[in-house]
TIVO-2410 file (N, C-alpha, C; in nm, 3 decimals):
# residues 168
REC num residu      c1      c2      c3 atome chaine
REC   1      M   1.427  -5.887  -2.619     N      A
REC   1      M   1.531  -5.795  -2.576    CA      A
REC   1      M   1.511  -5.663  -2.649     C      A
REC   2      D   1.486  -5.557  -2.574     N      A
REC   2      D   1.466  -5.424  -2.631    CA      A
REC   2      D   1.583  -5.334  -2.588     C      A
REC   3      I   1.700  -5.369  -2.636     N      A
REC   3      I   1.821  -5.297  -2.598    CA      A
REC   3      I   1.862  -5.206  -2.713     C      A
REC   4      T   1.892  -5.081  -2.678     N      A
REC   4      T   1.937  -4.983  -2.776    CA      A
REC   4      T   2.087  -4.963  -2.760     C      A
REC   5      I   2.159  -4.963  -2.873     N      A
REC   5      I   2.303  -4.933  -2.872    CA      A
REC   5      I   2.318  -4.797  -2.938     C      A
REC   6      R   2.381  -4.705  -2.867     N      A
REC   6      R   2.399  -4.568  -2.919    CA      A
REC   6      R   2.523  -4.507  -2.857     C      A
REC   7      Q   2.556  -4.389  -2.906     N      A
REC   7      Q   2.669  -4.316  -2.848    CA      A
REC   7      Q   2.633  -4.275  -2.705     C      A
REC   8      A   2.729  -4.289  -2.617     N      A
REC   8      A   2.707  -4.255  -2.476    CA      A
REC   8      A   2.691  -4.104  -2.460     C      A
REC   9      R   2.611  -4.067  -2.364     N      A
REC   9      R   2.590  -3.926  -2.329    CA      A
REC   9      R   2.674  -3.893  -2.206     C      A
REC  10      P   2.722  -3.769  -2.197     N      A
REC  10      P   2.805  -3.731  -2.082    CA      A
REC  10      P   2.742  -3.765  -1.947     C      A
REC  11      A   2.612  -3.755  -1.935     N      A
REC  11      A   2.546  -3.787  -1.808    CA      A
REC  11      A   2.558  -3.936  -1.774     C      A
REC  12      E   2.595  -4.019  -1.871     N      A
REC  12      E   2.608  -4.163  -1.849    CA      A
REC  12      E   2.752  -4.206  -1.824     C      A
REC  13      Y   2.846  -4.118  -1.840     N      A
REC  13      Y   2.987  -4.155  -1.830    CA      A
REC  13      Y   3.021  -4.218  -1.695     C      A
REC  14      E   2.972  -4.163  -1.588     N      A
REC  14      E   3.005  -4.217  -1.456    CA      A
REC  14      E   2.952  -4.359  -1.440     C      A
REC  15      V   2.830  -4.382  -1.485     N      A
REC  15      V   2.771  -4.516  -1.475    CA      A
REC  15      V   2.850  -4.615  -1.561     C      A
REC  16      I   2.883  -4.576  -1.683     N      A
REC  16      I   2.961  -4.664  -1.771    CA      A
REC  16      I   3.096  -4.695  -1.709     C      A
REC  17      G   3.161  -4.593  -1.655     N      A
REC  17      G   3.290  -4.613  -1.591    CA      A
REC  17      G   3.282  -4.711  -1.475     C      A
REC  18      E   3.177  -4.700  -1.398     N      A
REC  18      E   3.162  -4.789  -1.282    CA      A
REC  18      E   3.129  -4.931  -1.326     C      A
REC  19      I   3.045  -4.947  -1.428     N      A
REC  19      I   3.016  -5.081  -1.482    CA      A
REC  19      I   3.145  -5.144  -1.531     C      A
REC  20      T   3.226  -5.067  -1.602     N      A
REC  20      T   3.351  -5.119  -1.656    CA      A
REC  20      T   3.447  -5.157  -1.543     C      A
REC  21      A   3.462  -5.069  -1.446     N      A
REC  21      A   3.551  -5.096  -1.333    CA      A
REC  21      A   3.505  -5.220  -1.257     C      A
REC  22      Q   3.376  -5.230  -1.228     N      A
REC  22      Q   3.324  -5.344  -1.152    CA      A
REC  22      Q   3.334  -5.474  -1.230     C      A
REC  23      A   3.318  -5.467  -1.363     N      A
REC  23      A   3.333  -5.588  -1.445    CA      A
REC  23      A   3.477  -5.639  -1.436     C      A
REC  24      Y   3.573  -5.551  -1.449     N      A
REC  24      Y   3.713  -5.591  -1.442    CA      A
REC  24      Y   3.750  -5.639  -1.302     C      A
REC  25      L   3.704  -5.568  -1.200     N      A
REC  25      L   3.732  -5.609  -1.063    CA      A
REC  25      L   3.665  -5.742  -1.031     C      A
REC  26      G   3.536  -5.752  -1.062     N      A
REC  26      G   3.459  -5.872  -1.031    CA      A
REC  26      G   3.510  -5.996  -1.101     C      A
REC  27      D   3.565  -5.979  -1.219     N      A
REC  27      D   3.617  -6.093  -1.294    CA      A
REC  27      D   3.765  -6.121  -1.263     C      A
REC  28      G   3.821  -6.044  -1.168     N      A
REC  28      G   3.960  -6.065  -1.129    CA      A
REC  28      G   4.061  -6.032  -1.238     C      A
REC  29      L   4.029  -5.931  -1.318     N      A
REC  29      L   4.114  -5.897  -1.433    CA      A
REC  29      L   4.220  -5.792  -1.404     C      A
REC  30      L   4.217  -5.738  -1.283     N      A
REC  30      L   4.316  -5.636  -1.244    CA      A
REC  30      L   4.410  -5.698  -1.141     C      A
REC  31      D   4.536  -5.711  -1.177     N      A
REC  31      D   4.632  -5.778  -1.090    CA      A
REC  31      D   4.643  -5.716  -0.952     C      A
REC  32      F   4.618  -5.586  -0.942     N      A
REC  32      F   4.635  -5.518  -0.814    CA      A
REC  32      F   4.503  -5.473  -0.754     C      A
REC  33      G   4.391  -5.533  -0.800     N      A
REC  33      G   4.260  -5.505  -0.743    CA      A
REC  33      G   4.228  -5.356  -0.740     C      A
REC  34      E   4.174  -5.312  -0.628     N      A
REC  34      E   4.133  -5.172  -0.612    CA      A
REC  34      E   4.248  -5.073  -0.624     C      A
REC  35      S   4.371  -5.120  -0.605     N      A
REC  35      S   4.486  -5.029  -0.615    CA      A
REC  35      S   4.550  -5.032  -0.754     C      A
REC  36      D   4.491  -5.104  -0.847     N      A
REC  36      D   4.546  -5.114  -0.982    CA      A
REC  36      D   4.534  -4.979  -1.053     C      A
REC  37      G   4.643  -4.933  -1.111     N      A
REC  37      G   4.643  -4.805  -1.181    CA      A
REC  37      G   4.549  -4.800  -1.300     C      A
REC  38      Y   4.521  -4.915  -1.360     N      A
REC  38      Y   4.433  -4.919  -1.477    CA      A
REC  38      Y   4.287  -4.892  -1.440     C      A
REC  39      L   4.253  -4.907  -1.313     N      A
REC  39      L   4.116  -4.882  -1.268    CA      A
REC  39      L   4.073  -4.739  -1.299     C      A
REC  40      G   4.163  -4.643  -1.282     N      A
REC  40      G   4.132  -4.504  -1.315    CA      A
REC  40      G   4.102  -4.486  -1.462     C      A
REC  41      E   4.176  -4.556  -1.548     N      A
REC  41      E   4.151  -4.550  -1.693    CA      A
REC  41      E   4.013  -4.608  -1.726     C      A
REC  42      L   3.978  -4.716  -1.661     N      A
REC  42      L   3.848  -4.779  -1.686    CA      A
REC  42      L   3.733  -4.687  -1.647     C      A
REC  43      R   3.752  -4.612  -1.541     N      A
REC  43      R   3.647  -4.522  -1.493    CA      A
REC  43      R   3.642  -4.390  -1.569     C      A
REC  44      D   3.748  -4.352  -1.640     N      A
REC  44      D   3.756  -4.222  -1.705    CA      A
REC  44      D   3.694  -4.226  -1.845     C      A
REC  45      V   3.563  -4.235  -1.849     N      A
REC  45      V   3.491  -4.244  -1.976    CA      A
REC  45      V   3.499  -4.112  -2.053     C      A
REC  46      A   3.501  -4.000  -1.984     N      A
REC  46      A   3.512  -3.870  -2.052    CA      A
REC  46      A   3.641  -3.863  -2.133     C      A
REC  47      K   3.749  -3.913  -2.078     N      A
REC  47      K   3.877  -3.914  -2.150    CA      A
REC  47      K   3.866  -4.001  -2.275     C      A
REC  48      R   3.804  -4.119  -2.261     N      A
REC  48      R   3.786  -4.207  -2.377    CA      A
REC  48      R   3.699  -4.141  -2.483     C      A
REC  49      A   3.591  -4.078  -2.439     N      A
REC  49      A   3.496  -4.016  -2.532    CA      A
REC  49      A   3.558  -3.899  -2.607     C      A
REC  50      A   3.659  -3.837  -2.549     N      A
REC  50      A   3.727  -3.726  -2.616    CA      A
REC  50      A   3.821  -3.776  -2.726     C      A
REC  51      A   3.860  -3.904  -2.720     N      A
REC  51      A   3.958  -3.957  -2.813    CA      A
REC  51      A   3.905  -4.067  -2.904     C      A
REC  52      A   3.783  -4.115  -2.876     N      A
REC  52      A   3.724  -4.226  -2.952    CA      A
REC  52      A   3.572  -4.219  -2.937     C      A
REC  53      E   3.503  -4.323  -2.978     N      A
REC  53      E   3.358  -4.329  -2.962    CA      A
REC  53      E   3.323  -4.425  -2.849     C      A
REC  54      V   3.249  -4.378  -2.752     N      A
REC  54      V   3.202  -4.465  -2.646    CA      A
REC  54      V   3.057  -4.497  -2.676     C      A
REC  55      L   3.030  -4.626  -2.690     N      A
REC  55      L   2.895  -4.672  -2.717    CA      A
REC  55      L   2.837  -4.733  -2.591     C      A
REC  56      V   2.707  -4.723  -2.577     N      A
REC  56      V   2.639  -4.771  -2.458    CA      A
REC  56      V   2.520  -4.857  -2.498     C      A
REC  57      A   2.493  -4.958  -2.417     N      A
REC  57      A   2.373  -5.041  -2.432    CA      A
REC  57      A   2.275  -4.996  -2.324     C      A
REC  58      V   2.154  -4.961  -2.368     N      A
REC  58      V   2.053  -4.909  -2.276    CA      A
REC  58      V   1.923  -4.986  -2.295     C      A
REC  59      E   1.857  -5.013  -2.184     N      A
REC  59      E   1.725  -5.076  -2.187    CA      A
REC  59      E   1.636  -5.003  -2.086     C      A
REC  60      S   1.525  -4.951  -2.133     N      A
REC  60      S   1.431  -4.878  -2.047    CA      A
REC  60      S   1.502  -4.770  -1.965     C      A
REC  61      G   1.594  -4.699  -2.028     N      A
REC  61      G   1.664  -4.590  -1.963    CA      A
REC  61      G   1.779  -4.633  -1.873     C      A
REC  62      R   1.802  -4.763  -1.860     N      A
REC  62      R   1.907  -4.814  -1.772    CA      A
REC  62      R   2.028  -4.858  -1.854     C      A
REC  63      V   2.147  -4.811  -1.815     N      A
REC  63      V   2.271  -4.848  -1.882    CA      A
REC  63      V   2.308  -4.991  -1.842     C      A
REC  64      L   2.330  -5.076  -1.944     N      A
REC  64      L   2.363  -5.217  -1.921    CA      A
REC  64      L   2.509  -5.248  -1.949     C      A
REC  65      G   2.573  -5.164  -2.030     N      A
REC  65      G   2.713  -5.190  -2.064    CA      A
REC  65      G   2.766  -5.087  -2.161     C      A
REC  66      G   2.893  -5.099  -2.192     N      A
REC  66      G   2.953  -5.004  -2.284    CA      A
REC  66      G   3.078  -5.061  -2.348     C      A
REC  67      V   3.125  -4.990  -2.451     N      A
REC  67      V   3.246  -5.030  -2.522    CA      A
REC  67      V   3.306  -4.904  -2.584     C      A
REC  68      T   3.437  -4.904  -2.600     N      A
REC  68      T   3.505  -4.795  -2.669    CA      A
REC  68      T   3.540  -4.844  -2.808     C      A
REC  69      F   3.496  -4.769  -2.908     N      A
REC  69      F   3.522  -4.800  -3.049    CA      A
REC  69      F   3.619  -4.697  -3.102     C      A
REC  70      V   3.734  -4.745  -3.149     N      A
REC  70      V   3.838  -4.659  -3.204    CA      A
REC  70      V   3.838  -4.680  -3.355     C      A
REC  71      P   3.772  -4.589  -3.430     N      A
REC  71      P   3.753  -4.614  -3.573    CA      A
REC  71      P   3.877  -4.602  -3.660     C      A
REC  72      A   3.972  -4.518  -3.623     N      A
REC  72      A   4.086  -4.496  -3.713    CA      A
REC  72      A   4.209  -4.451  -3.637     C      A
REC  73      G   4.254  -4.534  -3.546     N      A
REC  73      G   4.375  -4.500  -3.471    CA      A
REC  73      G   4.351  -4.391  -3.369     C      A
REC  74      G   4.453  -4.315  -3.340     N      A
REC  74      G   4.442  -4.212  -3.239    CA      A
REC  74      G   4.493  -4.259  -3.105     C      A
REC  75      P   4.482  -4.176  -3.004     N      A
REC  75      P   4.542  -4.207  -2.875    CA      A
REC  75      P   4.480  -4.327  -2.802     C      A
REC  76      M   4.360  -4.367  -2.839     N      A
REC  76      M   4.297  -4.481  -2.772    CA      A
REC  76      M   4.333  -4.615  -2.835     C      A
REC  77      A   4.398  -4.614  -2.948     N      A
REC  77      A   4.434  -4.739  -3.014    CA      A
REC  77      A   4.555  -4.803  -2.945     C      A
REC  78      D   4.544  -4.932  -2.918     N      A
REC  78      D   4.657  -5.007  -2.863    CA      A
REC  78      D   4.732  -5.081  -2.972     C      A
REC  79      I   4.659  -5.149  -3.060     N      A
REC  79      I   4.724  -5.235  -3.159    CA      A
REC  79      I   4.683  -5.206  -3.303     C      A
REC  80      A   4.585  -5.117  -3.324     N      A
REC  80      A   4.536  -5.091  -3.459    CA      A
REC  80      A   4.646  -5.032  -3.546     C      A
REC  81      R   4.650  -5.082  -3.667     N      A
REC  81      R   4.742  -5.030  -3.770    CA      A
REC  81      R   4.659  -4.950  -3.869     C      A
REC  82      P   4.722  -4.883  -3.964     N      A
REC  82      P   4.643  -4.811  -4.065    CA      A
REC  82      P   4.542  -4.904  -4.132     C      A
REC  83      G   4.421  -4.856  -4.147     N      A
REC  83      G   4.315  -4.935  -4.209    CA      A
REC  83      G   4.242  -5.026  -4.112     C      A
REC  84      E   4.271  -5.011  -3.983     N      A
REC  84      E   4.207  -5.097  -3.883    CA      A
REC  84      E   4.133  -5.013  -3.778     C      A
REC  85      A   4.021  -5.064  -3.733     N      A
REC  85      A   3.947  -5.008  -3.620    CA      A
REC  85      A   3.972  -5.101  -3.501     C      A
REC  86      E   3.950  -5.050  -3.381     N      A
REC  86      E   3.980  -5.128  -3.261    CA      A
REC  86      E   3.866  -5.119  -3.160     C      A
REC  87      I   3.846  -5.227  -3.089     N      A
REC  87      I   3.749  -5.232  -2.979    CA      A
REC  87      I   3.829  -5.232  -2.849     C      A
REC  88      R   3.785  -5.152  -2.753     N      A
REC  88      R   3.850  -5.146  -2.622    CA      A
REC  88      R   3.745  -5.147  -2.512     C      A
REC  89      M   3.780  -5.200  -2.399     N      A
REC  89      M   3.705  -5.188  -2.274    CA      A
REC  89      M   3.558  -5.226  -2.285     C      A
REC  90      L   3.529  -5.340  -2.345     N      A
REC  90      L   3.394  -5.393  -2.349    CA      A
REC  90      L   3.356  -5.440  -2.209     C      A
REC  91      A   3.242  -5.395  -2.159     N      A
REC  91      A   3.198  -5.437  -2.025    CA      A
REC  91      A   3.046  -5.436  -2.018     C      A
REC  92      V   2.992  -5.535  -1.948     N      A
REC  92      V   2.848  -5.548  -1.927    CA      A
REC  92      V   2.824  -5.564  -1.778     C      A
REC  93      A   2.722  -5.496  -1.728     N      A
REC  93      A   2.686  -5.505  -1.586    CA      A
REC  93      A   2.655  -5.651  -1.552     C      A
REC  94      G   2.693  -5.693  -1.434     N      A
REC  94      G   2.675  -5.832  -1.392    CA      A
REC  94      G   2.534  -5.883  -1.412     C      A
REC  95      E   2.435  -5.803  -1.375     N      A
REC  95      E   2.296  -5.848  -1.385    CA      A
REC  95      E   2.243  -5.854  -1.527     C      A
REC  96      A   2.318  -5.797  -1.622     N      A
REC  96      A   2.275  -5.798  -1.762    CA      A
REC  96      A   2.351  -5.900  -1.847     C      A
REC  97      R   2.444  -5.970  -1.788     N      A
REC  97      R   2.523  -6.067  -1.863    CA      A
REC  97      R   2.437  -6.185  -1.906     C      A
REC  98      G   2.475  -6.242  -2.020     N      A
REC  98      G   2.402  -6.357  -2.071    CA      A
REC  98      G   2.277  -6.321  -2.151     C      A
REC  99      R   2.257  -6.193  -2.176     N      A
REC  99      R   2.138  -6.147  -2.247    CA      A
REC  99      R   2.169  -6.094  -2.387     C      A
REC 100      G   2.294  -6.106  -2.431     N      A
REC 100      G   2.330  -6.060  -2.565    CA      A
REC 100      G   2.377  -5.917  -2.571     C      A
REC 101      V   2.396  -5.853  -2.456     N      A
REC 101      V   2.438  -5.713  -2.452    CA      A
REC 101      V   2.578  -5.697  -2.509     C      A
REC 102      G   2.672  -5.779  -2.464     N      A
REC 102      G   2.809  -5.770  -2.514    CA      A
REC 102      G   2.816  -5.793  -2.664     C      A
REC 103      E   2.743  -5.893  -2.711     N      A
REC 103      E   2.743  -5.920  -2.855    CA      A
REC 103      E   2.683  -5.804  -2.933     C      A
REC 104      A   2.576  -5.744  -2.882     N      A
REC 104      A   2.515  -5.629  -2.950    CA      A
REC 104      A   2.613  -5.512  -2.958     C      A
REC 105      L   2.689  -5.489  -2.853     N      A
REC 105      L   2.789  -5.382  -2.855    CA      A
REC 105      L   2.899  -5.410  -2.957     C      A
REC 106      V   2.946  -5.534  -2.963     N      A
REC 106      V   3.051  -5.569  -3.058    CA      A
REC 106      V   2.997  -5.559  -3.201     C      A
REC 107      R   2.875  -5.606  -3.224     N      A
REC 107      R   2.815  -5.596  -3.358    CA      A
REC 107      R   2.809  -5.450  -3.404     C      A
REC 108      R   2.773  -5.362  -3.312     N      A
REC 108      R   2.766  -5.220  -3.347    CA      A
REC 108      R   2.904  -5.165  -3.385     C      A
REC 109      C   3.007  -5.209  -3.314     N      A
REC 109      C   3.143  -5.168  -3.349    CA      A
REC 109      C   3.182  -5.218  -3.487     C      A
REC 110      V   3.146  -5.342  -3.518     N      A
REC 110      V   3.175  -5.398  -3.650    CA      A
REC 110      V   3.104  -5.316  -3.758     C      A
REC 111      E   2.978  -5.282  -3.734     N      A
REC 111      E   2.905  -5.197  -3.829    CA      A
REC 111      E   2.976  -5.063  -3.847     C      A
REC 112      G   3.022  -5.006  -3.737     N      A
REC 112      G   3.095  -4.879  -3.743    CA      A
REC 112      G   3.223  -4.891  -3.824     C      A
REC 113      A   3.294  -5.002  -3.805     N      A
REC 113      A   3.418  -5.023  -3.880    CA      A
REC 113      A   3.388  -5.038  -4.029     C      A
REC 114      R   3.282  -5.112  -4.060     N      A
REC 114      R   3.246  -5.132  -4.201    CA      A
REC 114      R   3.207  -5.001  -4.269     C      A
REC 115      S   3.156  -4.908  -4.192     N      A
REC 115      S   3.116  -4.780  -4.251    CA      A
REC 115      S   3.226  -4.674  -4.245     C      A
REC 116      T   3.343  -4.711  -4.194     N      A
REC 116      T   3.456  -4.619  -4.187    CA      A
REC 116      T   3.537  -4.631  -4.316     C      A
REC 117      P   3.549  -4.522  -4.393     N      A
REC 117      P   3.624  -4.527  -4.519    CA      A
REC 117      P   3.767  -4.578  -4.498     C      A
REC 118      G   3.806  -4.674  -4.580     N      A
REC 118      G   3.942  -4.726  -4.575    CA      A
REC 118      G   3.966  -4.832  -4.470     C      A
REC 119      C   3.866  -4.861  -4.388     N      A
REC 119      C   3.884  -4.961  -4.282    CA      A
REC 119      C   3.862  -5.101  -4.341     C      A
REC 120      V   3.961  -5.187  -4.322     N      A
REC 120      V   3.954  -5.322  -4.377    CA      A
REC 120      V   3.953  -5.431  -4.270     C      A
REC 121      R   3.975  -5.390  -4.143     N      A
REC 121      R   3.986  -5.489  -4.038    CA      A
REC 121      R   3.948  -5.428  -3.903     C      A
REC 122      M   3.894  -5.513  -3.816     N      A
REC 122      M   3.864  -5.477  -3.677    CA      A
REC 122      M   3.956  -5.561  -3.591     C      A
REC 123      V   4.022  -5.499  -3.491     N      A
REC 123      V   4.114  -5.570  -3.403    CA      A
REC 123      V   4.079  -5.543  -3.257     C      A
REC 124      L   4.129  -5.631  -3.172     N      A
REC 124      L   4.109  -5.610  -3.028    CA      A
REC 124      L   4.208  -5.692  -2.950     C      A
REC 125      S   4.229  -5.651  -2.826     N      A
REC 125      S   4.310  -5.725  -2.729    CA      A
REC 125      S   4.219  -5.770  -2.616     C      A
REC 126      T   4.250  -5.884  -2.560     N      A
REC 126      T   4.170  -5.937  -2.450    CA      A
REC 126      T   4.259  -6.020  -2.359     C      A
REC 127      Q   4.213  -6.042  -2.239     N      A
REC 127      Q   4.290  -6.125  -2.147    CA      A
REC 127      Q   4.255  -6.272  -2.171     C      A
REC 128      R   4.349  -6.359  -2.141     N      A
REC 128      R   4.328  -6.502  -2.162    CA      A
REC 128      R   4.206  -6.556  -2.088     C      A
REC 129      S   4.175  -6.498  -1.975     N      A
REC 129      S   4.066  -6.550  -1.892    CA      A
REC 129      S   3.927  -6.497  -1.930     C      A
REC 130      M   3.918  -6.410  -2.028     N      A
REC 130      M   3.788  -6.352  -2.068    CA      A
REC 130      M   3.715  -6.445  -2.165     C      A
REC 131      H   3.682  -6.563  -2.119     N      A
REC 131      H   3.627  -6.667  -2.207    CA      A
REC 131      H   3.492  -6.630  -2.267     C      A
REC 132      A   3.406  -6.564  -2.192     N      A
REC 132      A   3.275  -6.524  -2.247    CA      A
REC 132      A   3.294  -6.426  -2.363     C      A
REC 133      A   3.388  -6.334  -2.348     N      A
REC 133      A   3.415  -6.238  -2.455    CA      A
REC 133      A   3.474  -6.311  -2.576     C      A
REC 134      H   3.564  -6.408  -2.553     N      A
REC 134      H   3.622  -6.484  -2.664    CA      A
REC 134      H   3.513  -6.553  -2.744     C      A
REC 135      R   3.413  -6.608  -2.674     N      A
REC 135      R   3.303  -6.676  -2.744    CA      A
REC 135      R   3.226  -6.578  -2.833     C      A
REC 136      I   3.204  -6.457  -2.783     N      A
REC 136      I   3.136  -6.355  -2.865    CA      A
REC 136      I   3.218  -6.327  -2.990     C      A
REC 137      Y   3.347  -6.299  -2.972     N      A
REC 137      Y   3.432  -6.264  -3.085    CA      A
REC 137      Y   3.434  -6.376  -3.189     C      A
REC 138      E   3.452  -6.498  -3.143     N      A
REC 138      E   3.459  -6.611  -3.235    CA      A
REC 138      E   3.326  -6.635  -3.305     C      A
REC 139      R   3.217  -6.619  -3.234     N      A
REC 139      R   3.083  -6.635  -3.295    CA      A
REC 139      R   3.062  -6.533  -3.406     C      A
REC 140      L   3.121  -6.415  -3.392     N      A
REC 140      L   3.105  -6.308  -3.491    CA      A
REC 140      L   3.211  -6.315  -3.602     C      A
REC 141      G   3.296  -6.416  -3.599     N      A
REC 141      G   3.392  -6.436  -3.708    CA      A
REC 141      G   3.532  -6.386  -3.682     C      A
REC 142      F   3.560  -6.334  -3.565     N      A
REC 142      F   3.695  -6.292  -3.531    CA      A
REC 142      F   3.785  -6.416  -3.520     C      A
REC 143      T   3.910  -6.400  -3.557     N      A
REC 143      T   4.006  -6.509  -3.544    CA      A
REC 143      T   4.125  -6.462  -3.462     C      A
REC 144      R   4.188  -6.557  -3.393     N      A
REC 144      R   4.304  -6.526  -3.310    CA      A
REC 144      R   4.422  -6.484  -3.397     C      A
REC 145      T   4.498  -6.389  -3.347     N      A
REC 145      T   4.620  -6.343  -3.415    CA      A
REC 145      T   4.736  -6.346  -3.315     C      A
REC 146      P   4.787  -6.466  -3.286     N      A
REC 146      P   4.893  -6.479  -3.184    CA      A
REC 146      P   5.017  -6.395  -3.212     C      A
REC 147      D   5.043  -6.367  -3.340     N      A
REC 147      D   5.161  -6.287  -3.373    CA      A
REC 147      D   5.148  -6.142  -3.326     C      A
REC 148      R   5.026  -6.101  -3.289     N      A
REC 148      R   5.005  -5.964  -3.240    CA      A
REC 148      R   4.988  -5.956  -3.088     C      A
REC 149      D   4.990  -6.071  -3.020     N      A
REC 149      D   4.978  -6.070  -2.874    CA      A
REC 149      D   5.086  -5.980  -2.816     C      A
REC 150      W   5.054  -5.913  -2.704     N      A
REC 150      W   5.147  -5.815  -2.650    CA      A
REC 150      W   5.129  -5.800  -2.500     C      A
REC 151      N   5.224  -5.735  -2.439     N      A
REC 151      N   5.222  -5.713  -2.295    CA      A
REC 151      N   5.225  -5.562  -2.267     C      A
REC 152      P   5.117  -5.506  -2.210     N      A
REC 152      P   5.114  -5.363  -2.183    CA      A
REC 152      P   5.206  -5.322  -2.068     C      A
REC 153      L   5.248  -5.418  -1.986     N      A
REC 153      L   5.338  -5.392  -1.873    CA      A
REC 153      L   5.455  -5.491  -1.881     C      A
REC 154      P   5.551  -5.464  -1.969     N      A
REC 154      P   5.659  -5.561  -1.994    CA      A
REC 154      P   5.734  -5.606  -1.869     C      A
REC 155      H   5.735  -5.524  -1.765     N      A
REC 155      H   5.805  -5.564  -1.643    CA      A
REC 155      H   5.728  -5.670  -1.564     C      A
REC 156      L   5.602  -5.694  -1.601     N      A
REC 156      L   5.523  -5.801  -1.540    CA      A
REC 156      L   5.501  -5.909  -1.646     C      A
REC 157      L   5.562  -6.021  -1.629     N      A
REC 157      L   5.563  -6.123  -1.734    CA      A
REC 157      L   5.428  -6.191  -1.757     C      A
REC 158      D   5.337  -6.183  -1.663     N      A
REC 158      D   5.211  -6.258  -1.674    CA      A
REC 158      D   5.094  -6.176  -1.727     C      A
REC 159      I   5.118  -6.066  -1.793     N      A
REC 159      I   5.009  -5.979  -1.839    CA      A
REC 159      I   4.995  -5.980  -1.991     C      A
REC 160      T   5.034  -6.084  -2.056     N      A
REC 160      T   5.023  -6.087  -2.202    CA      A
REC 160      T   4.877  -6.085  -2.244     C      A
REC 161      L   4.842  -5.992  -2.332     N      A
REC 161      L   4.708  -5.984  -2.388    CA      A
REC 161      L   4.706  -6.061  -2.519     C      A
REC 162      I   4.597  -6.133  -2.541     N      A
REC 162      I   4.584  -6.204  -2.667    CA      A
REC 162      I   4.498  -6.118  -2.761     C      A
REC 163      T   4.515  -6.140  -2.890     N      A
REC 163      T   4.452  -6.053  -2.988    CA      A
REC 163      T   4.366  -6.131  -3.086     C      A
REC 164      Y   4.267  -6.059  -3.139     N      A
REC 164      Y   4.178  -6.111  -3.241    CA      A
REC 164      Y   4.164  -6.008  -3.352     C      A
REC 165      E   4.124  -6.055  -3.470     N      A
REC 165      E   4.093  -5.965  -3.580    CA      A
REC 165      E   3.975  -6.020  -3.659     C      A
REC 166      L   3.908  -5.927  -3.725     N      A
REC 166      L   3.799  -5.961  -3.815    CA      A
REC 166      L   3.824  -5.887  -3.944     C      A
REC 167      T   3.841  -5.958  -4.055     N      A
REC 167      T   3.854  -5.893  -4.184    CA      A
REC 167      T   3.715  -5.851  -4.228     C      A
REC 168      L   3.702  -5.725  -4.267     N      A
REC 168      L   3.570  -5.671  -4.303    CA      A
REC 168      L   3.535  -5.697  -4.449     C      A
***
């Protein structure tokens, strides 16, 4: 596997956004499918890159996946507290799944958190059905934090996100 993980370039934002959108749609993670309001957020990589770090996995010039790394709070953080970094919107293209791309992206985020002054923990939210992602997190030492589980849309009772943390 000759995959490079690096900061995304503006010319790659559209591809990353589409990979992310298609991953969420294809895995049935958006309650309202193509009309889900969150789809626009998933595709808006430029907005994420302005507020956090967007990392990309590339092989032979081809984008395979991406993740948003929030090193120290800010507008992209959902659950991070002081001293915590957060992972958001991890996605891998369908044809690249099972090759270690997602794990490589998460490992890079962990390295980033470890090199962030004052950062003592990495946190993330995930959907209950994202079993492949859960396996990555657990393999890398993340543990479940049920006390931090939350619902981004409180008026919809079935959208509770589960959370994980890794002490650095």
